[in-house]
C-alpha positions as CSV (number, residue, x, y, z in Angstrom):
1,M,30.5,55.9,-35.9
2,S,27.6,53.9,-37.3
3,N,24.0,55.1,-38.0
4,Y,22.5,53.8,-34.8
5,D,25.3,54.5,-32.2
6,D,23.2,57.2,-30.6
7,I,20.2,54.9,-29.9
8,I,21.7,51.4,-29.7
9,H,22.1,51.3,-25.9
10,L,18.9,53.1,-24.9
11,P,16.5,51.1,-22.7
12,H,13.5,49.4,-24.3
13,H,10.4,51.5,-24.0
14,V,7.6,50.1,-21.8
15,S,4.3,51.9,-21.9
16,K,2.7,53.1,-18.7
17,R,-0.7,53.3,-20.3
18,H,-1.0,50.0,-22.2
19,P,-0.3,46.5,-20.8
20,Q,2.3,44.5,-22.7
21,M,0.7,42.2,-25.3
22,S,1.1,38.5,-24.7
23,M,3.5,36.6,-26.9
24,W,0.5,34.5,-28.1
25,N,-1.5,37.6,-29.2
26,R,1.6,39.2,-30.8
27,A,2.3,36.1,-32.8
28,A,-1.3,36.0,-34.0
29,Q,-0.8,39.4,-35.7
30,F,1.7,37.9,-38.0
31,A,-0.2,34.6,-38.7
32,P,-1.1,34.0,-42.3
33,F,-4.7,34.9,-43.3
34,A,-7.0,34.2,-46.2
35,A,-7.1,37.5,-48.1
36,L,-9.5,36.0,-50.7
37,T,-12.0,34.0,-48.8
38,G,-13.7,31.3,-50.9
39,Y,-10.9,31.4,-53.5
40,E,-9.6,28.0,-52.7
41,D,-13.1,26.5,-52.9
42,S,-13.7,28.1,-56.2
43,I,-10.4,26.7,-57.6
44,K,-11.4,23.2,-56.3
45,E,-14.8,23.4,-57.9
46,T,-13.4,24.5,-61.3
47,A,-10.8,21.7,-61.2
48,Q,-13.5,19.1,-60.5
49,A,-15.7,20.5,-63.3
50,N,-12.8,20.3,-65.7
51,E,-11.8,16.8,-64.6
52,S,-15.3,15.6,-65.2
53,L,-15.3,17.0,-68.7
54,F,-12.1,15.1,-69.5
55,D,-13.5,11.9,-67.9
56,E,-16.5,11.9,-70.2
57,K,-14.4,11.8,-73.3
């Protein structure tokens, strides 16, 4: 007997209260997001500033 034998064949739960979420909205929950907004821009600015320092020499 495996760990999930008692629940493996149960029917999938469908809520009577909440409509099923669309596949599009469900996928959007797992889409990547920018946790640090502006970080990428800051890195680019720093890189450009450093490159200009090396170009002057």
